[in-house]
N, C-alpha and C positions, 0 to 999 in steps of 0.2 A: 718519792714514787717508788711502789715495787708491784712486783708481778705482772702480768700479762695486762696488757692493754690493748681493746680492739675497739678501731672506728667505728661508728655508723654512720654511714653517708644517706641521710635521709633527702628524697626526692620527691616521688609521687607516690608517698606511703607515710601522711603525716599523721601518724595514730600511735598510740600505746597499745590497745587493746589488737589482738590477733596480728600483730608484727612478727612474725617470724626472725627477721634477722637480729632485731632488739633480743628477743627471746635467747637467740641462739649467743649473743654475745656476751648475755648474763652470765648464760651456763658455761661458756668456754673461757671466759675471761675474769679477773680479778676487779678490771676496771673497764668501764664503757664509756667512749668519749663520743655525744651526738652531734653530728654537725649539718648543717644547712646551710649552701652556698647560691646567693641570689646570683645567678650566672647572666652577664649584661647582654651576652649575645640573645637571650630572649626578648629583651628589651629594647634592641637594635629597631632602626626604620627600616620597614619593607621599600622594594624597588617603586612603589606607589607611593612612598613618602608617609604611609602609615606605619604605626607601632606595631610591631610583631605580638604583643601582649596589649590589649586595650585596658583602661584604667579600671572599669567594671572588674575584670579577671584578676586585673594584678591587686586591687584591692582584697578580694576574695583570697589569693594566695596569701599575702601579708597576715590578713586575721588568721588564718590556717597555721601558720608559722608561729605568731603569736600564742596560739591556742597550745599549741605542741611543747612550746618552752614552758607553759604555766602547769601542763602537765605533767613534765618531767620534773620540774621544781617541787611539785606536791610528793613527788617520790624520792625527794633529796639528790635529785638530778641537775644538770643544766644544758643547754641547748645552745653549743657555739655558734653564732651567726655570723657569716662572713659575706660580702659583695666582692665577686671577682671570678675569673676563670678557675673552677675546680680543678683542673690540671695542674694549677700552680698552687693554689691554695690547700688543697689535701696534701699533697707531700709536705709542704712547710708544716703544718699540723702534727703531721705525723713523725716528723723528726724531731717538733719540740716536745711533743708528749710520750716519745717512745715505744710509737705505735708497733704491735706485732702484724696486723692483718687490718684491712679495710674490708668491711662487708657493704653491699647495696643491692637492690632490689633490679633485675635486669628489666632492660626496656625492648619495646621491638620496634619501633619507628626509625626512621634512616639518623634522624638528628639525636635523638637521644641515644643512639648505639653509638654515632659517632664519638659523642661526648665521653661514653665510658670507655669508648677505645683509647682515646688520648689521656685519660685519668690512669687506665690501665698502664698504658708505656710509661708515662711520668712515673709510677709508683713503681715500675720493675728495675727502673734507672737507681733507685734508692734500694733495692731489693726486697720489694714488700709486694705481698698479694691481694689483687681484688678479687673477695669472693663474689659472686654471683648468686643470688636467690631467686626462684620465682615466688613472686608472691601478688601480683596483679588479676589474677583469674580466678574463677569458681573452682574449675577442675585443675587439678595441679597436671602439669605435663607428663608426670611419669605414671598417671594413672587414666590416663588417655587409652581407650581402645585401640589404637594405631599410633604408630611412629609419625611426627612431626609431618616427613615428607608424604605419607598416605593419607593426611588428613581429608575427608570428601570436601572438595570445593561448593558443593550443595549445601547451603544451610539445613534445608528439610532431613538430609542424610546424615548431616554431621548431629544435629539434634536428637534423632531418633537413636542412633549408635550410641550416642554418650548418655543419652538418658537410660538405656537399655543396661549396658554394660561398665558405667564408672559410677563412683559414687563420691561425692563430696567429702573432703576430710571435716573433721571436727575444726570448729575455730579455736584458735592455742589461747592459753591462759593469759591472765594481766598481770606483768611485774606490779608488786606491791612496792618495791624498794629497788633504787638502782644507784651502784656506785658509780661515781665519775671521780676521775682524778681531781686535783686542785687546778680551776680553772681561774688563772689571774685574767682574762679578758674574754669574757663571752660575747660581747659585740653587742652593736645595738642593732634592731630591724631597722632598715631602710624607709624612709617615707617616700609616698608616691614621686614628690617633687624629684627625688634623689635619683628615682628610676625614669625620669625625664618624663612624667604623665601629670597631668592634672586631677585633681581630686573631682570625683564625679557627683553630680547631685540625684540625688534619690528622686524617681517619678512615683508621685503618690499613687498612680494607677496599678503600679505593681501587684500582681496579684499575691505575690509572698517577697516577704525581704528575706536575702540570701545572707548568711553572717557564715564565714568561714571557720573551719574547727572541728576536731572530734567532738567536742562538748555539743555543739549544734548538731552535728552528724546523727548523733543518739536521740537528741531529741525529735528530730525529724522522723528518725525511722518509728519512734513512738506515735507520733502522730498520724500517720500513714496507718498504721492498725487501728488508731480509734476510727479513722474515717473509711477504713478500708470496705466496709459493707455496703455504704450509699455511693463509694466510687465504683464497687463491682456492679451493682444496678443501673447506673446514669447510664445513658447513651449520651456520648457527648453531640451536642447541638453544632451542628457544623463541623466539629472536630476542633474548633480553632481555639477557644478559651484557654488559657492558661491551666486553669486548674482543673480540667478535667482529666480523669482516667491516669492520673500522673502521681508517683510516689515522690518527685522533684527531687529525690536524692542524688541526681547523676552529678551534680556539682561538686558535693564531699565524696562520691564515689571517685571522679575523675583527679583529685589530689589524694586519693588514699585516706581521707579523714576517717573513712570504714571500710572495711573490707567486705568484699563480694560474698564472701563465706558465713560472715557474721550477718549480713541482709538474709542470706538463704535460709540459714538455720533460725532466724525469726519468724521467716513464711512458714516454714515446717511446724515449728512451734504454734502457729495462729491457725495455718488454714491445713494442717495434716497432710494425708497423702496426697491431695488433689492439687499439690504444689505445681504439677507438671502443667496446669491449667494457669497457673497465676500470671498476669502480665508482669509482673516484678520479675519473677525467675528468668522469663523470656527474656526481659530486657537483659538481664545478666547474660545469659546464653548468648545473646546476639554480640554481647561485648567480647566474651571469650572467642568467639566464632572471628571475628576481627581481628584480634591478636595473633589467634593462632594462623590467620592466612597471612599477616606480615611475618610470622615466624617461618611458614613454609615458603613465601614467595620472594620475600623481601619488599623492594621498592616496584618489582615488576607486578605486584597485584595491584597498584592504582597508576602502571605505566599505560600512556594511550596506547591504543592499536598500533600494529606495525604500520597500516597504511597511513597515508598522510591525510589526516581529515580536516586541516583548516578551513579546505573550502566549504566545510558545512558551516562553519560560524558565518555572524552577519559580519557585513562589511563594517558598520557602524558599531562592532561589539562595546567599545570602550564608553561611547554615550548611552547605550543601553544598560551597560552594568552601572554606572554611575544614579541611573534612573532606578534601578531595581535597589541598590543598597542604600538610597536616602528615602526610599519609598514613595516614587512620584512615578511609578509606572502605568497609571490612570485603570489599575483592576485592583477594586477596593480591598478583596482578601489580603492579596499580595501586598499591598501598602500597608494595611492595619498591622500585619505580622511582622515587617521591617522595622515600622515604627516602634514596635514592641521589642524588638531584638535591641536595636540601636540605645532605646530608653534605660532596658533593665537587664540585657547581656543574657536572657534566657527566653526560649521561646519552647514549647513542648515537640514531641516527635513529629506529630500529625503534620504542624506548621512548617516544620523543616521539611519535610517532603515536599508540601505544596510552592513555597518558595524556590526549593533547589530545582524540582520539577520545571516550575515557571521559567527559572533560569536558564536551564540547559533546551528543554524541549521547546518552547516559546520563543523566546528572545533569543536562541541560539547562541548564546555565550558560552565562552571557555569553562566548563566547570571548574578548573583549577582557582579560576579567579573568585568563584564562591566559596569553595572550601578555602581559601587563605583568609577572605573576610570572615568568615565563621571563625578561624582560629584567633582572628583578632578579637573578635565579640563575645563568643560564647563564654560565660564562666565555667561551663562544664567542659570548656574543650579537652578531649583527648585525642591524641593523633591516630590511633587505631580506629576508632570509632567515627572520625570525623572523616579523614579520609577514604576509609571505606566504604562508609555510606554514600559520599558523594560520588564515589565510583561506580556503586552501585546504580545510583540515578541516571548515571550518563551513560550506564551500558555497556562499562568497561570491566567491571568485576567478573569473575571468571564464571558464573554461571549467571548472566542477567535474566532467561528465563525464571530464575527461581527467586526472582526479586520479588519483594511485597510493595513493589510500587504500581501506582496506578496513573490512569489516564488523568493528565494533569488539566486538559481542556473541559474535560465533563464535570470534574469536579468543582471547577469555578463556576461553571454554567447551571449545575445545581444549587448554586449559592443563594439564600437569601440576603440581601444585603442589609435589611434593616435589623440585623442582630446585635445582640449586646458590647460582642467584642468588637465590632465595627464601631459601633457607637462610640466606645471607648478609645481606641487607639486612633479611629480616623473620625473625629466628630463634625468635622467639615461636611462632611457626607449626608448628615441627617435629612437635608431636603432635596435631594439628588436623587435622580430616578435609579432604579434596578440595573438599567441597560451598562451604567459604569462597571458593573461587576465582571459583564460578560466578555470572553474571548473566543476567538474562532481560531480553528486550529486545521 
């Protein structure tokens, strides 16, 4: 083995296109060593006895890593796969392959940041540098019109200033050939069983089948633009059906199977200068906002208010939470949405607002229980967006008045229970009266 070798530690950036660390490593080194670690921490049981990562989300991750390996192999490279603590595995690989430096994309949420710090400390012990890159946002941190500490807490002001004063960088080229050192043991992809999970059963009612990986992400992006005109014109009926007004790209975005910049520039290509009104660009901006809020405030962004608010919670909140998560609250729309979530690992944004608002405002259950449940179930779980959104719904975000959320009781009472969505996910309601859907607040 000769020359400089850089280890590229893949995390939530499972792509070849527009991957800054991969391109930088190719430019700077003679050899690139791509590595992915399945960290057992993410597959442990939570205090409630449930897996931190559910089987639908885990399957999507396994598919995404498998696709990354395939795409690297198509460029004459290989992906080393290991299961274990990255702070132990990465220094071992660094010594085995005479690594000069380790590259990775910086995360912002607490758990991910702590893992990075453990890896950084372990690499320092063998005198190696962990180089951090920013690669999960639409707007690069260096291009913001304000320093991180001065980012507006109001989304509306953030959006206005960033659209006026910042530009999105062009997305990076795609490498055609990657040189890796000779790899003796690339490692096998773990099975769900090895990660402590059962094989999920696909529900035939699912509106879309999500398959992990960059290859599928690019197909889904094309599909979005094929249907974008009719999606733009349709007014969602009760807003609940999974297919309405959604690009369905969020699972791939969450794992970095596709970059926000690539999505943005495709919107520009298809929609031109009207992109500021694009629902897809708005979705990307909200993702940026929540990531930058975590960057600015850290855990304080989602911390409960200083006053003790435990008196605000229902006395029987554990029982109510159990009914909520299993979809037996007695409120048709909420139950139908939770059945869809549990069966498919995906619900659209409107549905998330409905069930989260119901848990917090109507059932008076601690919002962090709901956020943790979404973390387990959602295949598009992303720490900043998930916890940031829940904090907003709970009125804990920095500017709750700026929240786009709405009166939950009114939404539920405006509902016609005889719609297709409820018929699909709550078929036992076909002959039940409309009163079943109503709540009082």
